[in-house]
C-alpha positions as CSV (number, residue, x, y, z in Angstrom):
1,L,-24.1,-132.9,-6.7
2,Y,-24.4,-130.8,-3.6
3,L,-26.6,-128.0,-2.1
4,I,-24.0,-125.5,-1.1
5,V,-24.7,-123.2,1.8
6,V,-22.6,-120.1,2.4
7,L,-21.7,-120.0,6.1
8,R,-19.2,-117.1,5.9
9,G,-17.9,-115.0,3.1
10,R,-19.3,-114.1,-0.4
11,V,-19.6,-116.2,-3.6
12,K,-20.3,-115.2,-7.1
13,L,-21.8,-117.5,-9.8
14,E,-20.4,-117.0,-13.3
15,K,-21.4,-118.3,-16.7
16,F,-19.3,-118.2,-19.8
17,G,-21.0,-116.7,-22.8
18,V,-20.1,-115.9,-26.4
19,G,-16.4,-115.7,-27.1
20,G,-15.6,-116.8,-23.5
21,R,-17.1,-113.6,-22.0
22,V,-17.8,-114.0,-18.3
23,Q,-21.1,-112.9,-16.9
24,I,-21.8,-112.8,-13.1
25,V,-25.4,-114.2,-12.9
26,R,-25.8,-114.4,-9.1
27,M,-24.1,-113.5,-5.9
28,F,-24.5,-115.1,-2.4
29,R,-23.9,-114.0,1.1
30,P,-24.0,-116.0,4.4
31,C,-27.1,-118.2,4.9
32,E,-27.9,-118.3,1.2
33,F,-27.6,-121.5,-0.8
34,F,-27.1,-122.7,-4.4
35,G,-26.4,-125.7,-6.5
36,Y,-29.9,-127.2,-6.4
37,R,-31.4,-125.8,-9.6
38,S,-29.5,-127.9,-12.0
39,F,-30.1,-131.0,-9.9
40,F,-33.9,-130.5,-9.8
41,A,-33.8,-129.7,-13.6
42,G,-31.8,-132.9,-14.3
43,E,-29.0,-130.8,-15.9
44,V,-25.3,-130.6,-15.5
45,H,-24.0,-127.5,-13.7
46,S,-23.5,-124.8,-16.3
47,S,-21.9,-122.1,-14.1
48,V,-18.9,-121.7,-11.9
49,A,-19.0,-120.7,-8.2
50,I,-16.1,-118.5,-7.1
51,A,-15.3,-117.3,-3.6
52,M,-14.9,-113.5,-3.5
53,E,-13.1,-113.5,-0.2
54,Q,-12.3,-116.1,2.5
55,T,-15.4,-118.2,2.5
56,H,-16.7,-121.2,4.4
57,V,-19.5,-123.3,2.9
58,A,-21.4,-126.5,3.9
59,C,-22.1,-129.1,1.2
60,V,-25.2,-131.3,1.5
61,P,-25.5,-134.1,-1.0
62,M,-28.5,-133.4,-3.2
63,M,-29.6,-137.0,-2.9
64,V,-30.2,-136.4,0.8
65,I,-32.2,-133.2,0.0
66,E,-34.2,-135.1,-2.6
67,N,-34.9,-138.0,-0.2
68,I,-36.1,-135.6,2.5
69,C,-38.2,-133.6,0.0
70,Q,-40.0,-136.9,-1.0
71,R,-41.0,-137.4,2.7
72,N,-41.5,-133.8,3.7
73,A,-43.9,-131.7,1.6
74,A,-43.0,-128.5,3.5
75,L,-39.3,-128.8,2.5
76,A,-40.3,-129.5,-1.1
77,V,-42.6,-126.4,-1.2
78,Y,-39.7,-124.4,0.3
79,F,-37.5,-125.3,-2.6
80,V,-40.2,-124.7,-5.1
81,R,-40.7,-121.3,-3.6
82,A,-37.0,-120.6,-3.6
83,L,-36.8,-121.5,-7.3
84,A,-39.8,-119.3,-8.1
85,I,-38.3,-116.3,-6.3
86,D,-35.0,-116.9,-8.0
87,L,-36.8,-117.1,-11.4
88,G,-38.6,-113.8,-10.7
89,H,-35.3,-112.1,-9.8
90,S,-33.6,-113.5,-12.9
91,E,-36.4,-112.3,-15.1
92,Q,-36.3,-108.8,-13.7
93,R,-32.5,-108.7,-13.9
94,Q,-32.6,-109.9,-17.5
95,V,-34.9,-107.0,-18.4
96,N,-32.7,-104.5,-16.5
97,L,-29.5,-105.7,-18.2
98,T,-30.9,-105.8,-21.7
99,Q,-33.2,-102.8,-21.8
100,K,-31.5,-100.1,-19.7
101,H,-28.9,-97.8,-20.9
102,I,-25.3,-98.1,-19.5
103,R,-26.0,-95.6,-16.6
104,G,-29.1,-97.5,-15.6
105,R,-27.3,-100.8,-15.6
106,I,-24.5,-99.5,-13.4
107,A,-27.1,-97.9,-11.1
108,D,-29.1,-101.1,-11.0
109,S,-25.9,-103.1,-10.0
110,L,-25.0,-100.6,-7.3
111,V,-28.5,-100.6,-5.8
112,F,-28.5,-104.5,-6.1
113,L,-25.1,-104.6,-4.2
114,S,-26.4,-102.2,-1.5
115,D,-29.6,-104.2,-1.0
116,K,-27.7,-107.5,-1.1
117,Y,-24.6,-106.7,1.1
118,G,-25.5,-103.5,2.9
119,F,-23.1,-100.8,4.0
120,E,-20.0,-100.6,6.2
121,G,-20.2,-98.7,9.5
122,D,-20.5,-95.3,7.7
123,D,-23.8,-96.4,6.1
124,R,-22.5,-95.3,2.7
125,T,-19.6,-97.6,1.7
126,L,-20.7,-100.8,0.0
127,N,-20.0,-103.8,2.2
128,V,-18.6,-105.6,-0.8
129,Q,-15.6,-104.9,-3.0
130,L,-15.6,-105.7,-6.7
131,S,-13.0,-105.1,-9.4
132,R,-14.1,-102.9,-12.3
133,D,-14.2,-106.1,-14.4
134,E,-16.6,-107.8,-11.9
135,L,-18.8,-104.7,-11.8
136,A,-18.9,-104.6,-15.6
137,S,-19.7,-108.3,-15.7
138,L,-22.5,-107.8,-13.2
139,S,-23.8,-104.9,-15.3
140,N,-23.6,-106.6,-18.7
141,M,-21.1,-104.2,-20.2
142,N,-17.4,-104.0,-21.0
143,T,-15.0,-102.8,-18.4
144,S,-14.2,-99.4,-20.1
145,N,-17.9,-98.5,-20.1
146,A,-18.2,-99.4,-16.5
147,I,-15.1,-97.3,-15.6
148,R,-16.4,-94.3,-17.5
149,T,-19.8,-94.5,-16.0
150,L,-18.5,-94.8,-12.5
151,A,-16.2,-91.8,-13.1
152,A,-19.2,-89.8,-14.4
153,F,-21.2,-90.8,-11.2
154,A,-18.2,-89.6,-9.1
155,D,-18.1,-86.3,-11.0
156,E,-21.8,-85.9,-10.4
157,G,-21.4,-86.5,-6.7
158,I,-23.4,-89.7,-6.7
159,V,-20.5,-92.0,-5.6
160,E,-17.0,-91.7,-4.3
161,L,-14.4,-94.2,-5.5
162,D,-11.4,-95.5,-3.6
163,G,-10.0,-98.5,-5.5
164,R,-12.5,-101.3,-5.1
165,R,-14.4,-99.5,-2.5
166,I,-17.5,-97.6,-3.6
167,K,-19.2,-95.1,-1.4
168,I,-22.7,-94.1,-2.3
169,L,-23.2,-90.4,-1.7
170,D,-26.6,-89.9,-3.2
171,K,-28.7,-93.1,-3.0
172,Q,-31.9,-91.3,-4.1
173,K,-30.3,-90.0,-7.3
174,L,-28.9,-93.5,-7.9
175,K,-32.3,-95.0,-7.5
176,R,-33.8,-92.5,-9.9
177,I,-31.2,-93.4,-12.5
178,N,-32.0,-97.0,-11.8
179,I,-35.7,-96.5,-12.3
180,T,-35.5,-94.3,-15.4
181,G,-32.9,-96.7,-17.0
């Protein structure tokens, strides 16, 4: 088992659910790490990491991390804090994905992606490209609902779509939809 650190690129973590349905549960950018939760929980990995583009990672054996944590309380506290933050984000995401309407879920995902990856040079185009299937998975909905909702957002002037590229034209309106669900 390894602690995996993303050095360059983007990685998505997927879990398989009922009927083999795929759910994106987390996404990582450079300087973020994963693979430690299941080790500390004494569990087998239950998700799959997939590079979303050309990606470079570093793999540190978890036994090395555990040995250092046993001798270095500051590092142990760092991992406890990282787990607590991840748990808080997961709890909020669970509420968002189960209690918001479809528009709110897509808005939540677009705000999440803008916060996570930022924008390209125009300060509007998301600095990550997802297929409609991936956006649907991230938003806990089927692909046709994701496509319809994105098209409605485009018709309302909230976003502009160009293949996998999404340009956010009205971030304030998107945030309002995200808040109201």
